[in-house]
C-alpha positions in Angstrom: 29.8 -11.5 8.2 26.7 -12.5 6.1 23.2 -12.0 7.5 20.8 -14.7 8.4 17.4 -13.4 7.2 14.3 -14.7 8.8 10.8 -14.8 7.3 7.8 -15.9 9.4 4.2 -16.9 8.5 2.0 -13.8 8.9 -1.3 -15.4 8.2 -3.7 -13.1 10.0 -6.8 -11.0 9.2 -6.7 -12.1 5.6 -3.0 -11.5 5.1 -1.8 -13.9 2.5 1.4 -12.3 1.5 4.9 -13.3 2.6 8.0 -11.2 2.9 10.2 -13.4 0.7 9.5 -15.3 -2.5 11.6 -18.3 -3.7 13.1 -15.9 -6.2 14.1 -13.2 -3.7 15.4 -16.0 -1.4 17.6 -17.2 -4.2 19.0 -13.7 -4.7 19.9 -13.3 -1.1 21.5 -16.8 -0.9 23.5 -16.0 -4.1 24.8 -12.9 -2.3 26.1 -15.0 0.6 23.3 -14.5 3.1 21.4 -17.3 4.8 17.6 -17.4 4.8 15.3 -19.1 7.3 11.6 -19.4 6.4 8.9 -20.6 8.7 7.1 -23.7 7.5 4.1 -22.9 5.3 4.9 -19.2 5.3 4.5 -19.0 1.5 1.6 -21.5 1.2 -1.1 -18.9 0.8 0.9 -17.2 -1.9 1.2 -20.5 -3.8 4.7 -21.5 -2.7 5.2 -24.7 -0.8 8.2 -25.2 1.5 10.2 -27.2 -1.1 10.4 -24.2 -3.4 12.1 -22.3 -0.7 14.5 -25.1 0.1 15.3 -25.5 -3.6 16.2 -21.7 -3.5 18.6 -22.3 -0.6 16.5 -21.5 2.5 16.2 -23.5 5.7 12.7 -24.3 6.9 11.9 -23.5 10.6 9.0 -25.1 12.5 7.8 -21.9 14.2 8.1 -18.2 14.3 10.1 -18.5 17.6 12.6 -20.7 15.7 12.9 -18.1 13.0 13.7 -15.5 15.6 16.2 -17.7 17.3 18.2 -18.3 14.1 17.8 -15.0 12.3 19.8 -11.8 12.8 17.5 -9.8 10.5 13.8 -10.3 10.2 11.5 -9.3 7.2 7.8 -8.7 7.7 4.9 -7.8 5.5 3.3 -5.5 8.1 5.1 -4.8 11.4 2.1 -3.1 13.1 -1.4 -4.2 13.9 -2.9 -7.0 15.9 -1.1 -9.8 13.9 2.4 -8.5 14.4 2.8 -9.7 18.0 5.2 -12.4 17.0 7.8 -9.6 16.5 7.8 -8.9 20.2 10.1 -11.7 21.0 12.7 -10.5 18.5 14.1 -7.8 20.8 17.7 -7.8 19.5 16.9 -8.2 15.9 17.1 -5.9 13.0 13.6 -5.7 11.4 12.6 -4.4 8.0 9.1 -4.1 6.6 6.0 -1.9 6.4 5.2 -0.3 9.7 3.0 2.6 8.8 5.0 4.7 11.3 3.4 8.0 10.5 -0.1 6.7 11.5 1.0 4.2 14.2 4.3 5.5 15.7 3.5 3.7 19.0 4.2 0.3 17.3 7.7 1.4 16.3 8.3 2.9 19.7 7.3 -0.5 21.3 9.8 -2.3 19.2 12.5 0.3 19.9 12.0 -0.1 23.6 12.6 -3.8 23.3 15.9 -3.1 21.6 15.0 -3.7 18.0 16.6 -1.9 15.1 13.7 -1.0 12.7 13.8 -0.1 9.0 10.4 1.1 7.8 10.3 0.8 4.0 7.1 2.9 4.0 9.5 5.9 4.5 11.8 5.0 1.6 12.8 8.3 -0.1 11.4 8.6 -3.7 14.8 8.9 -5.4 16.0 7.0 -8.5 18.3 4.7 -6.6 15.5 3.6 -4.3 13.0 2.6 -7.0 13.9 -1.1 -7.0 13.1 -1.1 -3.2 9.9 0.9 -3.4 7.4 -1.5 -1.7 4.6 1.1 -1.4 4.6 1.5 -5.2 4.7 -2.2 -5.9 1.8 -2.9 -3.6 -0.2 0.1 -4.8 0.2 -1.3 -8.3 -1.6 -4.4 -7.2 -4.2 -2.5 -5.3 -5.1 -0.3 -8.3 -5.5 -3.3 -10.6 -7.5 -5.3 -8.1 -9.8 -2.3 -7.3 -11.0 -2.3 -11.0 -11.4 -6.1 -11.1 -13.5 -6.0 -7.9 -15.7 -3.2 -9.4 -16.1 -5.1 -12.7 -17.2 -8.2 -10.9 -19.8 -6.3 -8.9 -21.1 -4.0 -11.6 -24.3 -5.0 -13.5 -22.7 -3.5 -16.6 -20.0 -4.8 -19.0 -17.0 -2.5 -19.3 -16.3 -2.5 -23.0 -18.5 -1.4 -25.9 -20.0 -4.5 -27.5 -21.8 -4.6 -30.8 -23.8 -7.7 -31.7 -27.1 -8.7 -33.4 -28.8 -7.7 -30.2 -27.6 -4.1 -30.6 -24.7 -2.0 -29.3 -23.8 -1.7 -25.6 -22.0 1.5 -24.8 -18.9 1.3 -22.6 -19.1 1.7 -18.8 -18.1 5.1 -17.5 -15.3 4.8 -14.9 -14.1 7.7 -12.8 -10.8 7.4 -10.8 -10.1 9.9 -8.0 -6.3 10.2 -7.3 -3.6 9.5 -9.9 -0.8 8.1 -7.8 0.6 4.7 -8.5 -2.7 3.0 -7.5 -4.8 5.4 -9.4 -2.8 5.2 -12.6 -2.9 1.4 -12.5 -6.7 1.6 -12.0 -7.0 3.9 -15.0 -4.8 1.5 -17.1 -6.8 -1.5 -16.0 -10.2 0.0 -16.7 -9.0 1.2 -20.1 -7.7 -2.3 -20.9 -11.2 -3.6 -20.1 -12.6 -1.2 -22.6 -14.2 1.4 -20.2 -14.6 5.1 -20.9 -12.3 6.4 -18.2 -12.0 9.8 -16.6 -9.7 10.8 -13.7 -9.1 13.6 -11.3 -6.1 14.5 -9.2 -5.6 17.8 -7.3 -2.0 17.8 -8.7 -2.4 19.3 -12.1 1.1 18.0 -12.9 -0.3 14.5 -13.4 -2.6 15.5 -16.2 -0.1 14.3 -18.8 0.2 10.9 -17.1 -3.6 10.5 -17.0 -4.0 11.4 -20.7 -1.1 9.2 -21.8 -3.2 6.2 -20.5 -6.1 7.2 -22.7 -8.3 8.7 -20.0 -9.9 12.1 -19.8 -8.4 14.5 -17.2 -11.2 16.1 -15.1 -10.3 19.8 -15.0 -12.1 21.5 -12.1 -11.8 25.2 -13.1 -12.9 26.5 -9.8 -10.5 24.4 -7.7 -7.0 25.5 -7.1 -4.2 23.0 -8.1 -2.9 21.2 -5.1 0.7 20.8 -4.0 2.9 17.8 -3.4 5.7 17.1 -1.0 9.3 16.2 -1.7 8.3 12.6 -2.2 5.6 13.4 -4.8 2.6 12.8 -2.5 -0.2 15.2 -2.5 -0.3 17.4 0.6 -3.5 17.8 2.7 -5.9 20.5 1.6 -7.9 22.6 4.1 -11.5 22.0 4.6 -12.7 24.9 2.4 -10.7 23.6 -0.5 -12.0 20.1 0.0 -15.5 21.4 0.1 -14.9 23.1 -3.3 -13.5 19.8 -4.7 -16.5 17.8 -3.5 -19.0 20.2 -5.0 -17.1 20.4 -8.3 -16.8 16.6 -8.5 -20.5 15.8 -7.8 -21.6 16.1 -11.4 -18.8 13.8 -12.6 -19.6 11.2 -9.9 -23.3 11.2 -10.7 -22.5 10.4 -14.4 -20.2 7.5 -13.5 -21.1 3.8 -13.4 -18.0 2.9 -11.4 -16.0 5.1 -9.1 -12.5 4.2 -7.7 -11.1 6.4 -5.0 -7.4 6.3 -4.2 -6.6 9.6 -2.4 -4.2 9.2 0.5 -2.1 11.7 2.5 0.8 10.0 4.4 0.2 10.0 8.2 -3.3 11.6 7.9 -6.9 10.5 7.6 -8.0 10.0 4.0 -9.7 13.2 2.7 -13.4 12.9 2.1 -14.0 13.6 -1.6 -17.4 11.9 -2.1 -20.3 13.0 0.0 -23.3 10.9 0.9 -25.4 13.2 -1.3 -23.1 12.5 -4.3 -23.5 8.8 -3.7 -27.3 9.2 -3.5 -27.2 10.9 -6.9 -25.4 8.0 -8.6 -27.5 5.5 -10.7 -28.7 2.4 -8.9 -26.3 -0.4 -9.8 -23.3 1.9 -9.6 -20.2 0.6 -7.8 -17.6 2.5 -5.7 -14.4 0.9 -4.6 -12.6 3.0 -1.9 -9.0 2.0 -1.8 -8.4 4.5 1.0 -10.8 2.7 3.4 -8.1 1.6 5.8 -7.4 5.2 6.6 -11.0 6.2 6.9 -11.9 6.3 3.3 -12.5 8.9 0.6 -16.3 8.5 0.8 -18.9 9.3 3.4 -20.2 5.9 4.6 -17.1 3.8 3.8 -16.6 0.9 6.2 -13.2 -0.7 6.0 -13.5 -4.4 5.1 -17.3 -4.1 4.3 -19.5 -3.6 1.3 -22.5 -1.5 2.0 -25.6 -0.7 -0.1 -26.5 3.0 -0.3 -29.7 3.4 -2.2 -28.7 0.7 -4.7 -25.1 1.9 -5.0 -22.5 -0.6 -3.7 -19.7 1.0 -1.7 -16.7 -1.3 -1.1 -14.4 -0.4 1.7 -11.5 -2.1 0.2 -9.0 -3.5 2.8 -5.6 -4.9 1.9 -6.3 -5.5 -1.7 -2.7 -6.6 -2.4 -3.4 -9.7 -0.2 -6.0 -10.8 -2.7 -3.3 -11.3 -5.3 -0.7 -12.7 -2.9 1.6 -14.4 -5.3 2.4 -11.5 -7.5 2.2 -9.0 -4.6 4.7 -11.1 -2.6 6.9 -11.6 -5.7 7.3 -7.8 -6.0 7.6 -7.3 -2.3 10.2 -9.9 -1.9 12.2 -8.3 -4.7 11.9 -4.9 -3.0 13.1 -6.3 0.3 16.0 -8.3 -1.2 17.2 -5.2 -3.1 17.0 -3.2 0.1 19.1 -5.8 2.0 21.7 -6.1 -0.8 21.9 -2.3 -0.6 22.4 -1.8 3.1 24.5 -4.9 3.7 26.9 -4.8 0.8 29.8 -6.0 2.9 27.7 -8.4 5.0 27.3 -6.0 8.0 24.3 -3.7 8.0 25.2 -0.1 7.5 23.5 2.1 10.2 25.7 5.2 10.1 25.8 5.9 6.4 25.0 9.3 4.9 23.1 7.3 2.4 19.5 8.9 2.1 18.0 5.4 1.8 19.4 4.4 5.2 18.6 7.8 6.7 15.1 7.8 5.4 14.1 4.3 6.5 15.9 3.8 9.8 13.3 4.7 12.5 14.6 2.9 15.6 17.9 1.9 17.0 19.6 1.7 20.4 16.3 1.7 22.3 15.0 4.9 20.8 13.0 6.2 17.8 15.5 8.1 15.7 13.4 9.2 12.8 12.6 12.9 13.4 9.1 12.8 11.9 8.1 9.7 13.9 9.6 11.1 17.1 7.7 14.4 16.6 4.5 12.5 16.3 5.2 10.6 19.5 6.0 13.8 21.4 2.8 15.3 20.1 0.8 12.2 21.2 2.4 12.3 24.6 1.5 15.9 25.0 -2.2 15.3 24.1 -2.4 12.2 26.2 -3.2 10.0 23.1 -1.4 6.8 22.2 -1.5 7.6 18.5 -1.8 10.9 16.5 
């Protein structure tokens, strides 16, 4: 039988995104599913309730009513202080971003209440899964917004300008990390006319960096890093990180803007920029640390805060996609709708498939955490007496 998909208002801690757009609602309804949306859930993203009703949704007065009517619930972020509304949805199937490798306890709590949980953060990076890749879509927004934030704070213009008052050289922008967010940051800085350089421990991304018109920073004394099966960089040991930091210091000092994007799934963000390197930057320089929510790539990063270090502004960027909520939600809604249409082709949700998309994202069912990586983290946490790894 068709699903009834529920979407609640997640307004909390600056979260302005919503798990379904009018367009994704229309796609689900066209496939035969029903959609229930909490009143004003899309307001912060620029979508009033009437746009959802026009797309075929039913408007509910509260999150409790959404849970009462829905068999499957979509959420932007299923862990953290604002996700407590999910606690009442014990028998539901829930899909969203749960950050299960960093916060496995949140998934375990939902599992113990009887929820079936799909964490799209763990979506395998295979061709068939690309239309569902919510991490990439949100990283695209984060990379773009990081450069826009930097440009708004910098005392310099990004492009080279020639006028009767003389020629202004382009700003020098350095991007650390060339994943989805980093590549989008490079592209955005280039579109604004900056002179852009970029570094990634994975030498394989050199061609991607150079194809965007940026200079690849080749650290001759630093060994090329590895990546896992999903294409993410694997963590380096402390000695290797120290060599990276030392080799990058000169590039950092010469930059007007630095954007750091280096993340390792389930781990603290690696420190790539030391306090000494920040001190060596010119006063007026700007750093935007996209990795702030996982501790940051810079010494001195404070998540959600902008700090002044000897005239250098260090922005601990937190939830940048929420600062462009309409387009971020548009992409997220499309990712989620594609996922639902994939796992519920016949109406019923497929839980036992050999499909790698189902296997990779299903983290809890039947009262237990069933994802091996998440379960291993919980076992390790229990052994160390810690709630989270």
